[in-house]
C-alpha positions in Angstrom: 71.5 114.6 78.7 73.3 113.8 82.0 77.0 114.3 82.6 79.5 111.7 83.8 81.6 112.6 86.9 84.7 110.4 86.9 86.3 110.2 90.3 90.1 109.6 90.5 92.3 111.3 93.2 89.3 113.2 94.5 87.3 110.7 96.5 85.1 113.2 98.2 81.9 115.2 97.7 82.8 118.4 99.5 85.0 121.1 97.9 84.9 119.3 94.5 84.9 121.8 91.6 84.4 119.0 89.1 81.1 118.1 90.8 79.9 121.7 90.6 80.7 121.9 86.9 79.1 118.5 86.2 75.9 119.6 87.8 75.8 122.9 86.0 76.9 121.6 82.6 74.7 122.8 79.7 71.8 120.4 79.0 72.6 118.3 82.1 69.8 119.7 84.2 71.8 118.6 87.3 71.7 114.9 86.3 75.1 113.3 87.0 76.3 109.7 87.0 79.1 109.2 89.5 81.7 106.6 88.5 85.1 105.1 89.4 87.2 102.9 87.2 89.3 100.2 88.8 92.3 100.4 86.5 94.3 97.2 86.6 97.5 99.1 85.9 97.1 101.0 89.2 96.1 97.8 91.0 99.4 96.2 89.9 101.5 99.1 91.1 99.8 99.7 94.4 100.6 98.0 97.7 97.7 96.2 99.6 97.3 99.0 102.2 97.0 101.7 99.5 94.4 99.6 97.8 92.6 99.1 101.1 92.4 102.9 101.6 91.0 103.2 98.0 88.3 100.6 98.6 87.3 102.1 102.0 87.2 105.6 100.6 85.0 104.4 97.7 82.6 102.9 100.1 82.4 106.2 102.0 81.5 108.0 98.8 79.0 105.4 97.8 77.4 105.5 101.3 77.0 109.3 101.0 75.3 108.8 97.6 73.0 106.1 98.9 74.7 103.6 96.7 74.6 105.7 93.5 78.3 105.3 92.7 79.0 103.1 89.6 82.2 101.2 90.0 83.5 99.4 86.9 86.8 97.7 86.1 89.1 98.0 83.1 91.1 100.5 81.0 89.7 104.0 81.4 90.1 104.7 77.7 87.6 101.9 77.2 85.3 102.1 80.1 84.7 105.9 80.3 83.7 106.2 76.6 81.4 103.2 77.0 79.7 104.7 80.1 79.4 108.1 78.4 77.7 106.4 75.4 75.4 104.4 77.6 73.9 107.5 79.2 74.3 109.8 76.2 76.5 112.1 78.3 77.0 115.6 77.2 80.4 115.7 78.9 82.8 113.9 81.2 84.0 115.9 84.2 87.2 115.2 86.2 89.6 116.9 88.5 92.9 117.6 86.7 95.7 115.1 87.1 99.2 116.3 86.5 101.2 113.2 87.1 103.0 111.6 84.1 100.7 108.6 84.2 97.6 110.7 84.7 98.5 112.9 81.7 99.0 109.9 79.4 95.8 108.3 80.6 93.7 111.4 80.1 95.1 111.9 76.7 94.0 108.4 75.7 90.6 108.9 77.2 90.1 112.2 75.5 91.0 110.7 72.2 88.6 107.8 72.7 85.7 110.0 73.7 85.7 111.7 70.3 83.1 114.5 70.3 82.3 114.2 74.0 84.4 116.7 75.9 86.6 115.7 78.9 86.3 118.7 81.1 88.9 119.3 83.8 88.1 121.4 86.9 90.6 122.1 89.7 93.3 119.7 90.9 94.5 117.9 94.0 96.6 121.0 94.9 96.3 124.4 96.4 98.0 125.8 93.3 98.1 123.5 90.2 101.4 122.8 88.5 102.3 125.4 85.9 100.4 128.2 87.6 103.4 129.5 89.5 106.5 130.2 87.4 109.5 132.5 87.3 109.3 135.8 85.4 110.6 134.1 82.3 107.8 131.5 82.4 110.1 128.6 83.4 109.4 126.4 86.5 111.1 127.0 89.8 113.9 124.7 90.7 114.4 125.9 94.3 111.7 125.8 97.0 112.2 129.1 98.8 111.5 131.4 95.9 108.7 129.1 94.8 107.1 129.3 98.2 107.2 133.1 98.1 105.5 133.2 94.7 103.1 130.5 95.7 101.9 132.5 98.7 101.6 135.6 96.5 99.6 133.7 93.9 97.1 132.4 96.5 94.2 130.1 95.9 90.4 130.1 95.7 88.1 129.5 98.6 86.7 125.9 99.0 84.0 125.0 96.5 80.6 124.6 98.1 79.6 121.2 97.1 78.2 118.1 98.7 75.9 115.1 98.2 72.9 117.3 97.3 74.8 119.3 94.6 73.5 117.1 91.9 70.7 114.8 91.0 72.5 111.5 90.9 71.7 108.9 88.2 71.1 105.5 89.6 73.7 103.0 88.2 70.9 100.4 87.9 69.3 102.6 85.2 72.4 102.7 83.0 71.9 99.4 81.2 74.2 97.1 79.4 77.1 99.5 79.1 77.6 99.8 82.8 79.5 96.6 83.5 79.2 97.3 87.2 81.4 95.6 89.7 81.4 95.5 93.5 83.9 97.5 95.5 86.5 94.9 96.6 86.7 94.2 100.3 90.4 94.3 100.4 92.8 92.2 102.4 94.9 94.7 104.5 94.4 96.4 107.8 94.8 100.2 108.2 95.9 101.9 111.4 93.6 104.8 110.7 90.1 105.0 109.1 89.9 106.0 105.4 87.7 108.2 103.3 86.1 111.7 103.4 84.2 111.3 106.6 87.3 110.1 108.5 89.5 112.8 106.9 87.3 115.7 108.0 87.0 114.3 111.5 90.8 113.8 111.7 91.5 117.3 110.5 89.1 119.0 113.0 90.7 117.0 115.8 94.2 118.1 114.7 93.3 121.7 114.4 91.7 121.7 117.8 94.3 119.7 119.7 97.7 119.8 118.0 98.3 122.4 115.4 99.5 125.1 117.9 102.5 123.0 118.7 103.1 121.6 115.3 106.1 123.8 114.5 108.0 122.2 117.4 106.5 118.7 117.5 106.5 117.8 113.8 110.1 116.5 113.9 109.5 114.2 116.9 108.5 110.7 116.1 108.2 109.9 119.8 105.4 112.5 120.1 101.9 112.3 118.8 102.1 115.7 117.2 101.5 115.3 113.5 98.2 115.3 111.6 98.4 111.9 109.7 96.5 113.6 106.8 98.9 112.5 104.1 96.9 109.5 103.0 93.7 111.5 102.9 95.5 114.1 100.7 96.9 111.4 98.5 93.4 110.1 97.6 91.7 113.5 97.7 89.4 112.6 100.6 89.9 116.2 101.7 91.1 119.1 99.6 94.1 121.1 100.8 92.0 124.3 100.4 89.6 123.0 103.0 92.6 122.6 105.3 94.2 125.9 104.4 91.1 127.8 105.4 92.0 126.8 109.0 95.7 127.8 108.7 95.7 131.4 109.7 98.2 133.1 112.0 100.6 131.3 114.4 103.8 129.3 114.1 102.1 126.0 114.0 99.6 126.8 111.3 102.2 128.5 109.1 104.6 125.5 109.5 101.8 123.3 108.3 101.0 125.6 105.3 104.6 125.3 104.3 104.3 121.6 104.2 101.3 121.9 101.8 103.5 124.2 99.7 106.2 121.5 99.5 103.5 119.1 98.3 102.6 121.5 95.5 106.2 122.2 94.7 107.1 118.5 94.2 104.0 118.0 92.0 105.2 121.0 89.9 108.7 119.6 89.6 107.4 116.2 88.5 105.0 117.8 86.0 107.8 120.0 84.5 110.4 117.1 84.5 108.4 113.9 84.1 111.6 112.0 83.6 112.5 112.6 87.2 109.8 110.1 88.3 112.6 107.3 88.2 115.7 109.1 87.0 117.9 111.7 88.7 116.6 115.2 88.2 120.2 116.3 88.3 121.6 114.3 85.5 125.2 114.6 86.8 124.2 112.0 89.4 123.7 109.4 86.7 127.4 108.9 86.9 127.6 108.3 90.7 128.8 104.9 91.8 126.2 102.7 93.5 126.3 99.1 94.7 124.1 96.7 92.9 125.8 93.3 93.5 124.6 90.3 95.6 126.0 91.8 98.8 124.0 95.0 98.1 120.8 92.9 97.8 121.6 91.4 101.3 122.1 94.9 102.8 118.9 96.1 101.1 117.0 93.1 102.7 118.4 94.0 106.1 117.3 97.6 105.7 113.8 96.6 104.6 113.5 94.3 107.6 114.7 96.9 110.1 117.7 94.9 111.1 120.6 97.3 110.4 121.8 97.7 114.0 121.0 101.4 113.9 117.9 101.9 116.3 116.2 104.9 114.7 116.6 103.4 111.2 115.2 100.0 112.3 112.3 101.6 114.2 111.3 103.5 111.0 111.5 100.5 108.8 109.5 98.4 111.1 106.9 101.1 111.5 106.6 101.2 107.7 106.3 97.4 107.3 103.9 97.0 110.2 101.6 100.0 109.7 102.1 101.4 106.2 103.2 104.7 107.6 106.5 106.3 108.7 107.1 109.6 110.4 108.5 112.2 107.9 111.7 112.9 109.9 112.4 109.2 110.0 111.8 108.9 106.3 114.7 111.3 105.8 116.9 109.4 108.2 116.2 106.0 106.6 116.6 107.3 103.1 119.9 108.9 103.9 121.1 105.7 105.5 120.2 103.7 102.3 121.9 105.9 99.8 124.9 107.3 101.9 125.7 104.5 104.4 124.8 101.5 102.2 125.5 103.2 98.8 122.4 101.7 97.2 120.3 103.4 94.4 117.6 105.7 95.7 115.2 104.1 93.3 115.3 100.8 95.4 114.2 102.6 98.5 111.6 104.7 96.6 110.0 101.6 95.1 109.9 99.9 98.5 108.2 102.9 100.1 105.6 103.1 97.3 104.8 99.4 97.9 104.4 99.8 101.7 103.0 103.3 102.2 99.3 104.1 102.4 100.2 107.6 101.5 102.5 106.7 98.7 102.4 109.7 96.4 104.6 109.6 93.3 105.7 113.3 93.3 106.4 113.6 97.0 107.9 110.2 97.4 110.3 110.3 94.4 111.5 113.8 95.1 111.8 113.3 98.8 114.1 110.5 98.0 116.1 112.6 95.6 116.4 115.3 98.2 118.0 112.8 100.5 120.2 111.4 97.8 121.3 114.9 96.7 120.2 114.5 93.1 116.9 116.4 93.1 115.8 120.0 93.0 116.7 122.0 96.1 118.4 118.8 97.3 120.3 118.3 100.5 124.0 119.2 99.8 126.0 116.2 98.7 128.2 116.5 101.9 125.1 116.3 104.2 125.1 112.8 105.5 122.7 112.1 108.4 124.3 110.4 111.4 121.6 108.0 112.5 122.7 107.9 116.1 122.8 111.7 116.4 119.5 112.0 114.7 118.0 109.4 117.1 119.3 111.3 120.2 118.0 114.6 118.9 114.5 113.6 117.8 113.8 110.6 120.0 115.7 111.7 123.1 114.1 109.3 125.5 114.1 106.4 123.1 110.3 106.0 123.2 109.9 105.7 119.4 112.7 103.1 119.2 111.3 101.1 122.2 107.8 101.0 120.6 109.0 99.5 117.3 112.3 97.7 118.3 111.4 96.2 121.7 114.5 94.0 121.7 116.9 97.0 121.5 119.4 96.8 124.3 119.2 93.0 124.5 121.5 90.4 123.1 118.9 89.8 120.4 119.6 93.2 118.8 122.2 93.1 116.0 125.4 95.0 115.9 125.6 97.9 113.5 125.9 96.5 110.0 128.3 99.3 108.8 130.7 101.8 110.4 128.9 105.1 109.8 132.1 107.2 109.9 133.8 105.0 107.3 130.7 104.9 105.1 130.3 108.7 105.3 133.8 109.1 104.0 133.1 106.7 101.2 129.9 108.5 100.3 131.8 111.8 100.1 134.4 110.2 97.9 131.8 109.0 95.5 130.0 112.4 95.5 133.3 114.2 95.0 134.1 112.0 91.9 131.1 113.4 90.0 131.4 117.1 91.0 
């Protein structure tokens, strides 16, 4: 009786606890069928670049398995039980998924499997949501005490797995229940290669060449000082434990480890408060005045197009639309501008980011936006309003980032600022004061 290994946000073969458990499951004798289900619901909610990463990463896994990855299409609560029945599987093994969508999906699959167990091993995080809590068992709402408890809790060493961990069942031998489909080619271009092989190569290069200066360089969009590992982490092409093993002493490595902790924190928050995926975590902000009229739509369109007249904002928005990536410091600047200068709902910006970003992660994206809007856990104070011109001078002092993405800046073709920042800052504070 083989087991079924169902890949989701863990598109890798190294450091994969679910693979280890699938190969060692009672009665399996190391026989494992690897599968991935192309869920039409995720296809509908993912932008073309994120889908392209998915397809490329699936091809990388399939190549490592000499083609022995079964890809099928449909609802997982229909396809997974059908595959399990087709091979008479003793169990289905997965990495834990703590997102609201993932929890609902897995509950449906578990119910549809009946007597066949759905076994969860590990998660996409260093510390899974729910593992680190306050003394009274409730989840943390503030990052700093969470970070202390998170470090004290610690995590396991990377699991020793790879292509040879299991004896892989050939999808051709599955029979009629397989309903195999080809991995789509995709239609988008990525500015970085995708998949596990690329992820490990990129991480090794970053550790060797950039991590020592990461603490200083990470806020500078004009400097090539960041890792660009976010998309690899989003799809699980590399596990953060693999990365944390290289983060020992030193300011740069410790600054990077803190960013991994933020990723775990936001996943924990979303798991504890699933409503916050699209609603204000701080419900007091449900009453804040936002603009949603026809003029607001025009301002939103100018923001998306990178034609606001504020150079650092426009550079970020154009980097996003042209590459599917935006530097994290600029994400904060552009988000602050949308909610505090243009007075638009943070959900508009969050939805646009998810559509455009290769690394679009529901927990990090939604709660990063709520941090900027002041309505999330551990959020920026309501009175903190980024001045885009000051931010640009501080983090892009020579204007190299702006010149790369807004080449017409300084010419007659560049638009005048669409708003008066000083006046809009006062208006933002007035609106925030009204709900305090």
